[in-house]
C-alpha positions in Angstrom: -13.8 17.7 -19.6 -14.5 14.0 -19.5 -14.4 12.2 -16.2 -11.3 10.1 -15.3 -11.6 6.4 -16.1 -11.1 3.3 -14.0 -7.4 2.8 -13.0 -6.6 6.5 -13.4 -4.9 8.1 -10.4 -6.5 11.4 -9.2 -5.3 14.0 -6.6 -8.0 16.0 -4.9 -8.2 19.1 -2.8 -10.7 17.6 -0.3 -11.0 14.4 1.6 -13.1 11.7 -0.2 -16.5 10.7 1.3 -17.8 7.4 2.5 -20.7 5.9 0.5 -24.2 6.2 1.9 -24.5 4.2 5.1 -20.8 3.5 5.1 -18.0 4.8 7.4 -14.4 5.1 6.2 -11.9 3.1 8.3 -9.9 4.9 11.0 -6.6 4.6 9.1 -8.0 6.9 6.4 -8.3 9.8 8.9 -4.9 8.9 10.5 -2.8 8.3 7.5 -4.3 9.6 4.2 -3.4 13.1 3.0 -4.4 15.1 0.0 -0.9 14.8 -1.5 -1.7 11.1 -2.0 -3.7 10.0 -5.1 -6.9 8.0 -5.2 -7.6 5.3 -7.7 -10.7 5.6 -9.9 -12.7 2.4 -9.5 -15.9 0.9 -10.9 -19.2 1.3 -9.1 -22.8 2.3 -9.8 -22.8 5.9 -10.9 -23.9 8.6 -8.4 -24.8 12.1 -9.3 -21.8 14.4 -8.9 -19.7 11.6 -7.4 -16.8 9.7 -8.8 -16.1 6.2 -7.4 -12.5 6.0 -6.0 -10.4 3.7 -3.9 -8.1 4.8 -1.1 -4.8 3.0 -0.7 -2.9 2.9 2.5 0.7 1.8 3.0 -0.1 -1.8 3.9 -1.7 -4.3 1.6 -4.7 -4.6 3.9 -5.5 -0.9 3.9 -8.0 -0.4 1.0 -11.2 1.5 1.2 -13.9 2.4 -1.2 -15.0 6.0 -1.3 -16.6 8.8 -3.4 -15.2 12.1 -4.6 -16.8 15.2 -6.1 -15.0 15.6 -9.5 -14.9 19.4 -8.9 -12.2 18.8 -6.3 -9.9 16.9 -8.7 -6.6 18.9 -9.2 -4.5 16.4 -11.1 -5.0 13.2 -13.1 -2.4 10.6 -14.0 -3.3 7.8 -16.4 -1.7 4.4 -16.6 -0.7 5.2 -20.2 1.2 8.4 -19.1 3.4 6.3 -16.7 4.9 4.4 -19.7 5.0 7.2 -22.2 8.6 8.1 -21.6 11.1 5.3 -21.1 13.7 7.9 -19.7 11.4 8.4 -16.7 11.4 4.7 -16.1 15.2 4.5 -16.5 15.6 7.3 -14.0 13.1 6.0 -11.5 14.2 5.2 -8.0 12.6 1.7 -8.6 14.5 1.0 -11.8 16.2 -2.1 -10.3 12.8 -3.7 -9.4 11.7 -6.5 -11.7 8.3 -4.9 -12.5 10.0 -1.7 -13.8 12.6 -3.7 -15.7 9.7 -5.5 -17.4 8.0 -2.2 -18.2 11.2 -0.9 -19.8 11.3 -4.0 -22.0 7.6 -3.6 -22.9 8.1 0.0 -23.9 10.9 -1.2 -26.2 8.4 -3.5 -27.9 6.5 -0.4 -29.3 3.1 -2.1 -28.6 0.4 -1.0 -30.9 -2.3 -0.5 -28.2 -3.2 2.1 -25.7 -1.7 0.5 -22.6 -0.3 1.4 -19.2 0.7 0.2 -15.8 -1.6 0.0 -12.7 -1.4 -1.7 -9.3 1.5 -1.3 -6.9 4.0 -0.5 -9.7 1.9 2.2 -11.2 1.2 3.7 -7.7 4.9 3.6 -6.9 6.0 5.3 -10.1 3.4 8.0 -9.7 4.1 8.8 -6.1 7.7 7.6 -5.3 6.2 5.7 -2.4 7.8 2.2 -2.0 4.7 0.0 -2.1 6.3 -2.3 -4.7 8.9 -5.0 -3.9 11.1 -7.4 -5.8 8.4 -10.1 -5.9 5.5 -7.8 -6.9 3.4 -8.7 -9.9 3.2 -6.2 -12.7 -0.4 -5.2 -13.5 -1.0 -3.9 -17.0 -4.1 -2.4 -18.6 -4.9 -2.2 -22.3 -7.7 0.0 -23.4 -9.8 -1.4 -26.3 -12.7 0.9 -26.9 -13.7 -1.0 -30.1 -14.1 -4.8 -30.6 -11.1 -6.8 -31.5 -10.1 -10.5 -31.7 -8.2 -12.3 -29.0 -5.8 -13.7 -31.5 -4.2 -10.4 -32.0 -2.8 -10.6 -28.4 -1.6 -14.2 -28.5 2.1 -13.4 -29.4 2.2 -10.6 -26.9 0.8 -12.9 -24.2 3.5 -15.5 -24.9 6.2 -12.9 -24.8 5.2 -11.9 -21.3 6.6 -15.3 -20.0 10.1 -14.1 -20.8 10.0 -11.0 -18.7 11.4 -10.8 -15.2 8.2 -10.9 -13.1 4.7 -12.3 -13.2 2.4 -10.1 -15.3 -1.4 -9.7 -15.3 -3.1 -8.0 -18.2 -6.6 -6.5 -18.1 -8.4 -5.5 -21.2 -10.7 -2.5 -20.7 -13.7 -1.9 -22.9 -16.4 0.7 -22.4 -18.4 -1.9 -20.5 -15.7 -3.0 -18.1 -12.5 -5.0 -17.7 -11.5 -8.6 -18.1 -8.4 -10.8 -17.9 -6.5 -11.3 -21.1 -5.4 -14.8 -20.0 -9.0 -15.8 -19.5 -10.0 -14.4 -22.9 -7.3 -16.3 -24.7 -8.6 -19.6 -23.3 -11.8 -19.1 -25.2 -15.5 -19.1 -24.1 -17.1 -16.6 -21.8 -15.1 -14.1 -19.7 -15.8 -12.5 -16.3 -16.2 -8.8 -17.0 -15.8 -6.4 -14.1 -18.5 -3.7 -14.6 -20.0 -0.7 -12.7 -22.7 -3.1 -11.6 -20.4 -5.9 -10.4 -18.9 -9.0 -12.2 -20.8 -10.4 -15.1 -20.1 -13.5 -17.2 -20.2 -12.5 -20.9 -19.4 -13.8 -24.4 -18.9 -10.3 -25.9 -17.2 -7.9 -23.5 -18.0 -4.9 -25.8 -21.8 -5.5 -25.9 -23.7 -3.0 -23.7 -25.0 -4.4 -20.5 -27.5 -3.2 -17.9 -27.6 -3.2 -14.1 -29.7 -6.3 -14.2 -26.8 -8.2 -15.9 -24.3 -7.4 -13.2 -23.2 -9.6 -10.2 -24.0 -12.8 -12.1 
């Protein structure tokens, strides 16, 4: 089985671990439980470890951690959260603008593999009210093969007519970058396992030496 990918939500049977030389904040021990998911994040690969993020109730409660993939018991992808419009319509958060925007996007029958991340995705996956009326909607589009920015131009313009602010990240096998930045032309800031990297071609393989530039 392939490992979960960045932005996937994972549930595990054991508490995640701090990185080498790090200590998890006190709120993790006090407030995080195994019934809450972790968010897969990007970081330098470690043997038998998956980079994850721990999310608390408040916006300030975020912690980087590591997880043994053998302890994963459930995975929810951003794509699965928008696969059934009936689940969105029956959500406890259906009246929130980000969910209303999602319902409209599902109705557009977008041609890409896409999903919802951020506070809206977390709320839909857990029923925990971490989203509010003024929350942004974070979307992710997976593009494993190269494509042209122009094919997203009409979609990006349509986002302005939806009921909340929307940020779209394009994910390639090398990392993720902002659609709005790509459409402006020139280089884009690619978030990779090695840190942010300014690139012209976000599908071109990069090395650790290229990161954090």
